[in-house]
BAMAR-859256 format. One record per residue: residue in three letters; x, y, z of N, C-alpha, C, O in turn. Coordinates in steps of 0.2 Angstrom, whole numbers, plus 5000, padded with zeros to 4 digits. Example, Ala and Ser with C-alpha at 12.3 -4.5 7.8 and 13.67 -1.06 7.14 Angstrom:
ALA506649725039506249785039506649845039507149835042
SER506449895035506849955036506450005039506750065040
This chain:
MET410449386675411049426676410749506675410949546679
ILE410349516670410049586669409249576668409049536664
GLN408949616672408149616672407949686671408049726676
VAL407749706665407449776664406749776663406449736659
HIS406349816667405649816667405349886666405449926671
GLU404949896661404649956660405050016661404850066663
LEU405650016658406150066659406050126655405950126649
THR405950186658405750246654406250306657406450306663
LYS406450346652406850406654406650466650406650466644
TYR406550516653406450586650407050626651407350626657
TYR407250666646407650726647407250786647407150806641
GLY407050816652406550866652405950846649405650796651
PRO405650876644405050856640405250796635404750776632
THR405850786634406050736628406050666631406450656636
LEU405650626627405650556629406250516626406350516620
ALA406750486630407350456627407150376626407350356621
ILE406950346631406750276631406050266634405850306638
SER405650216631404950216633404850136635404750096631
ARG404750126641404450056644404849996641404549956639
LEU405550006641405949946639405849896644405949906650
THR405849836641405749776645406149716642406049696636
PHE406749696645407049636642407549606648407649636653
GLU407749546646408149506651408749486647408749466641
VAL409349476651409949446648410149396653410349406659
ALA410249336651410449276655411249276656411549306652
LYS411349246661412149236663412449206657412249146655
GLY413049226656413449196650413249216643413649196639
GLU412749256642412549276635413049336633413249376637
ILE413149336626413349396623412849416619412649386614
VAL412549476620411949506617412149576614412449616617
GLY411949576607412049636604411449686605410949666605
PHE411649746606411149806608411249856602411749896602
LEU410749856597410849886591410249946591409749936594
GLY410449996587409950046585410250106582410850116582
PRO409850146578410150206574410350256580410250246585
ASN410650306577410850366582410250386585409750396582
ALA410350406591409750436595409150386596408650416598
ALA409350326596408750276597408650266604408150236606
GLY409150276609409050266616409550216619409550196625
LYS410050196614410550146617410950166622410950136628
THR411250226621411750246626411350266633411650256638
THR410750296632410350306638410250246642410350246648
THR410050196639409950126642410550106646410550076651
LEU411150106642411750076645411950116651412250096656
LYS411850186650412150226656411650216662411950226668
ILE411050206661410650186667410850116670410950116676
LEU411050066666411250006669411950016672412149986677
ALA412350066670413050076672413050126679413550136682
GLY412450146680412350186686412550266685412650296690
PHE412550286679412750356678412150406680412250456683
PHE411550376679410950416681410350366682410350316679
PRO409850386686409250346687408750356681408750406677
PRO408350306680407750316675407250356678407250366684
THR406850386674406250416676405750376680405450386685
SER405650316677405250266680405450196677405850186673
GLY405150146680405350076679405950056683406250086687
THR406249986682406749966686407249926681407149906676
ALA407849926684408449886680408849856686409049886691
ARG408949786685409349756690409949716687409849696681
ILE410449716690411049686688411249636694411349656699
ASN411349576692411549526697411049526703411349506708
GLY410449536702409949546707409949606711409449616715
PHE410349656710410349716713410049776709410149786703
ASP409649816712409249866709409849926707410149946712
CYS409849946701410349996699410250066702410750106702
VAL409650076706409550136709409650126717410050156720
ALA409150076719409150066727409750036729409950046735
ALA410149996725410749966727411249976722411549926719
SER411350036721411850056715412550036716412850016711
LEU412850036722413550016723413649946722414049926718
PRO413249896725413349826723413249806716413549766713
ALA412749846713412549836705413149856701413349826697
ARG413449916703414049936699414649896700415149886696
ARG414749866706415249816707415249756703415749716702
SER414649746700414549686696414649696689414649646685
LEU414849756687414949766680415649806678415949836682
GLY415849786672416349826669416149866663415749836659
TYR416249926663415949976657416550006653416950036655
LEU416449996647416850026642416450076638416050056633
PRO416450136639416050186635416350196628416950176627
GLU415950226624416250236617416850286617417250266613
ASN416850336621417350376622417750366628417450386633
VAL418350336628418650316634418950376637419350416634
SER418850396644419150446647419750426651419650376655
LEU420350456650420950436653421250496657421150546655
TYR421650476662422050526665422750536661423150486661
ARG422750586658423350596653424050596656424550586652
ASP424050616662424750616665424950556669425450556672
LEU424550496668424750436671424950386665424750396659
SER425450346667425550296662425050236662424550236666
VAL425050196657424550136657424550096663424050086666
LEU425150086666425250046672424950086678424550056682
GLN425050146678424850186684424050196683423750186688
PHE423850206677423050206676422750146678422250146682
LEU422950086676422650026678422750016686422249986689
ARG423250036689423350026696422750066700422450046704
PHE422750126697422150176700421550146699421150146704
ALA421350116693420750086692420550026696420050016698
ALA421149986697421049926701420849946708420449916712
GLN421149996711421050016718420350046718420050036723
ALA420150086713419450116713418950066713418450076716
LYS419050006710418549956709418649906715418249856715
GLY419049916719419149876725419449806725419249766728
VAL419849806720420249746719420749736725421049776727
GLU420749676728421149656734421849676733422149656727
PRO422149706737422849726736423349676735423749676731
LYS423249616738423649556736423549526729424049496727
LYS423049546726422849516720422949576714422949556708
GLU423149636716423149686712423649686706423449686700
THR424249666708424749656703424649606698424649616692
ALA424449546700424249496696423649506691423649486685
GLU423149546694422549566690422749616684422549606679
ILE423249656686423449706681423849676676423749686670
GLU424249626678424649596673424249556668424349546662
ARG423649526671423249486667422849526661422849506656
VAL422649586663422249626658422749656653422549666647
ILE423349676655423849696651424049646645424049666639
ALA424049586647424249526643423649516638423749506632
ASP423049516641422449496637422249546632422049536627
CYS422449616634422249666629422849696625422749746622
GLY423449656625423949676621424249746623424449786618
LEU424349756629424649826631425349826634425649876636
LYS425649766634426349756637426849806634427249836638
GLU426849816628427349866625427249936626427749976625
VAL426649956629426550026630426350036638426150086640
GLN426549986642426349986649426650046653426350066658
HIS427250066650427550126654427450196650427750246652
THR427050196645426850256641426350296644425850266647
LEU426450356644425850406646425250396642425250386636
THR424650396645424050386641423950436636423650426631
ALA424250496637424150556633424450536626424350566621
SER424950496626425350476620425050416616425350396611
LEU424550386619424350326616423950336609423550396609
SER423950296605423550296599422850286600422750256606
LYS422350296596421650276597421550206599421150186603
GLY421950166595421850096596422050066603421750036606
PHE422650096605422850076612422450106617422350076623
ARG422150166616421750196621421050156622420850136627
GLN420850126616420250076616420450016620420049986624
ARG421049986619421249926622421349946630421149896634
LEU421549996632421650016639420950026642420850006648
GLY420450056638419750056641419449986642419149976647
LEU419649946638419349876639419749836644419449806648
ALA420349856645420749826651420449846657420349806662
GLN420349906658420049936665419349906666419149886672
ALA418949886661418349856661418349786664417949766668
LEU418949756662419049686664419349676671419249616673
LEU419549726674419849726680419349696685418849716686
GLY419549646689419149626695418649566692418249546696
ARG418749546686418349496683417549506684417249466687
PRO417249566683416549576684416149526680416349506674
PRO415549506683415149456679414849486673414649446669
LEU414749556673414449586667414849636664415149676668
LEU414949636658415249686654414849726649414449696645
ILE414849786649414449836645414949866640415349906642
LEU414949846634415449866629415149906624414749886620
ASP415349976624415050026619415550036613416050076615
GLU415450006607415950016602416649996604417150036603
PRO416749926606417349906608417949906603418549906605
THR417749896597418349896592418449956588418749956583
ILE418150016590418150076586418850096586419150096591
GLY419150116580419850146580420350096580420950106580
LEU420250026580420749976580420849956572420449966568
ASP421549936571421649906565421449836564421249806569
PRO421349806558421049746556421349686561420949646563
SER422049686562422249636566422049646574421949596577
GLN422049706576421849716583421049696584420849676589
ILE420649716578419949696579419849626580419449606584
VAL420249586576420149506576420349486583420049446586
GLU420949516586421149496593420549516598420449476603
ILE420349576598419849596603419149556602418849536607
ARG418949546596418349496595418449436598418049406601
GLN419049406597419249336600419149346608418949296611
LEU419449396610419449406617418749406620418549376625
ILE418349446616417549446618417249376618416849366622
LYS417449346613417149276612417349236618416949196621
ASP417949236620418249196626417949216632417949176637
LEU417649276633417249296639416649266640416349256646
ALA416349236635415649206635415649146640416149116640
GLY415149146644415149086649415349116656414949116660
ASP415949146656416149166663415849236664415749266669
HIS415749276658415449346659414849346654414749316649
THR414449396657413849416652414049476649414349526652
VAL413949486642414149546639413549576635413249536631
ILE413549636636413049676631413549716627413949756629
LEU413449706620413849736615413449786611413049766607
SER413649846611413349896607413849916602414449946603
THR413649916595414149926590413749946584413149926583
HIS414049986579413750006573414049956567413849956562
ILE414549906569414749866565414349796565414549756569
LEU413849796561413349736561413649666560413449626563
PRO414149666555414449596555414849576561414849516562
GLU415049626565415349606572414849576576415049526580
VAL414249596576413649566580413549496578413449456582
SER413549486571413349426569413949366571413749316572
GLN414549396571415049346573415049336581415249276583
LEU414849386585414949376592414349356596414449326601
CYS413749376593413149376598412649326596412549306590
ARG412449286601411949236600411249266600410749236597
ARG411149326602410549366602410649436601411149466603
VAL410149466598410149536597409549576599408949546599
ILE409649636602409049676604409049736600409649776600
ILE408549756596408549816591408149866594407549846596
ILE408349926595407949976598407950036593408450046590
ASN407350066593407250126588406750176592406250146594
ARG406950236591406450286595406250266602405750276604
GLY406750236605406650226612406250166614406150156620
GLN406150126609405750066610406050006607406450006602
ILE405949946610406249886607405749866601405149856602
VAL406149856595405749836589405849756588405449726584
ALA406349726591406549656589406949636595407449666597
SER406949566596407349536601407349456599406849426601
ASP407949436596407949366594408649346592409049396592
THR408749286590409349266587409449296580408949316577
PRO410049316578410149346571409749296566409449316561
GLU409849226567409549176562408849186562408549186556
ASN408449186568407749196568407549256565406949256561
LEU407849316566407649376563407749376555407349406552
SER408249346553408349336546407749296543407449316537
ARG407549246546406949206543406349246544405949236539
GLN406249276549405649316550405549376544405049396542
LEU406149406542406149456537405949436531405549466527
GLY406149376529406049346522405349316522405149276526
GLN404949326517404349296515404449226511404049186511
GLY405049226509405249166505405949146507406249156512
THR406349126502407049106502407449146497407149166492
ARG408049146498408549166492409049116491409349086495
VAL409149106484409649056482410149096478410049136473
LEU410749076479411349106476411649056471411848996473
LEU411649066464411949026459412449056456412449116455
THR412949016454413549046450413448996444413548936444
VAL413349026438413248996432413649016426413749076425
ASN413948976422414348996417413948986410413848936408
GLY413649046409413249046403413049116401413249166405
PRO412749126395412549196393412049226398411549206400
GLU412249286401411949316407411149336405410749316409
ASN411049366400410349376398409849316398409349316400
GLN410149266395409749206394409649166401409149146403
VAL410249166405410149136411409649176415409249136419
ARG409649236415409249276420408549266417408049256422
GLN408349266411407649256409407449186410406849176412
VAL407849136410407649066412407449066419406949036421
LEU407849096423407749096430407149126432406749106436
LEU407049186429406449226430405749196428405249206431
SER405849146423405249116421405049056425404549026424
THR405449036430405348986434404748996439404849046443
PRO404248956440403748966445403948966452404448926454
GLY403749016456404049026462404549076463404749106469
VAL404849096457405449146458405149216457404749226452
THR405249266461404949326461405449386458405249436455
ASP406149366459406549416456407249386455407449336459
VAL407649406451408349386450408749446450408749486445
LEU409149456455409549516455410149516450410349466448
SER410349576447410749586442411349546443411649546448
PRO411649506438412149456439412849496440412949556437
GLU413349466443413949496444414449436444414449396448
ASN414849436438415349376437414949316437415249266440
GLY414449306434414049246434413649226440413449166440
ARG413649266445413249256451412549286451412449346449
TYR412049246452411349266452411049256459411049196462
LEU410749306462410349296468409649296466409349346464
VAL409349236467408649226465408249226472408349196477
GLU407749266471407249276477406649236475406349236470
THR406349196480405849156479405249166484405349196489
THR404649136483404149146488403949076491404149026488
GLY403649076496403449016500404048976503404649006503
ASP403948916505404448876509404748826505405148796507
ALA404448816499404748766494405448776492405648836491
ASP405848726492406548726491406648726483406548666480
LEU406748776480406848776472407548756470407648756464
ARG407948736474408648726472408648666467409048676461
PRO408348606468408348556463408048576456408348556451
ARG407548616456407248636450407748686446407748686440
LEU408048736450408448776447409048746444409348766439
ALA409348696448409948656445409748616439410148616434
ARG409148586438408948556432408948606426409148586421
LEU408648666427408548716422409248726419409348736413
VAL409748736424410448756421410748706417411048716412
ILE410648636420410948586416410548566410410948556405
GLU409948576409409548566403409748616398409648596392
ASN409948676400410148726395410948716393411248766390
HIS411248666396411948646394412448706397412948716394
TRP412248736403412648786406413048746411412848696414
ASP413548776414413948746419413748776426413648836427
LEU413548736430413248756437413848756442414148696443
LEU414148806444414748816448414648816455415048806459
GLU414048846457413848856464413048856465412748886461
LEU412848836470412148836472412048826479412248776482
GLN411748876482411648876490411148926492411048976488
THR410848916497410348966500410749016503411249006506
GLN410449076504410749136507410249166511409749186509
GLU410449176518409949206523410049286522410549316519
PHE409549326524409549396524410149416530410149386535
THR410549466528411049486532410749526538410149546538
LEU411149536544410949566549410849646547410349676550
GLU411249666543411149736540410449746537410049796538
GLU410249696533409549696530409049696535408549726534
VAL409049646540408549646545408549706549407949736550
PHE409049736551409149806554408749856551408349896553
LEU408949866544408649916540407949906539407549956539
ASN407749846538407049836537406549846543406049876543
LEU406849826549406449836555406449916557405849936559
VAL406949946556406950016558406550056553406150106555
THR406550046546406150076541405450066543405050106542
GLU405249996544404549986546404350026552403750056551
GLU404750036557404550066563404450146561403950176563
GLU404850166557404850246555404150256551403850306552
ALA404050206547403450216542402750206547402350246546
ARG402850166552402250156556402050216560401550236561
ILE402650246563402550306567402350366563401950406565
SER402550366556402450426552401650416550401450466546
């Protein structure tokens, strides 16, 4: 669905992205992550046809984003971080305008507008002027216009920003339901959102890709060992000292409500040994499980490593 090869963009003398190369398969939901000014928005705008790259190529659905810009853009729906709306149009009028601009067949126009209004929860405000919409409803409207025409590719930049918790759940479920029929590139600062929605993540920093894999594989690559979470009913100082004295344990993070995060080295599973130690000391073992590194930890580790390498 998307093929990016050696993509580079300069703004005058400033290098924004450098020789990016990646692919996104049909039906994938891919998280596109990076700190501020990493080059995310530049990459997404090149894919969306806002401007050409300085060098390199980007293809959508087989169409070159520069040489065949129009058919490439017809293959995608784009939700920018800041949704631009015509303030003197109602929600319904705006979606009708967007449908006509995107070339939706006239005989399908009404049904298509009704579909995205229902999917994005806009029915109660469909006759409201866009100037009067809350941030949450503006965001929903931006997503609705992106969905018009059922484009095979969706580029979503911060799709849940400004939404309340119940709306976030609804939009996340909608994005999940798009998988398979649509390819989705999701750019967001809410990393737990990526963990919930994306099968693969691409992390970019200083205009270059620093990682591309599943969240699970990135978590495993980050850790040199494993982490075990225990909940123990026992004297905290004694429990911590016993855990720290266990061969293979490198650290025990400060307990909270009897919960201990034990960091270990190597691939050996220390859970049986840790369980025996707790029982031998006549303490109650209430919980014992391995814990992967979070995507936030992976992200910060990779970005920090890259900063240190360049410095």
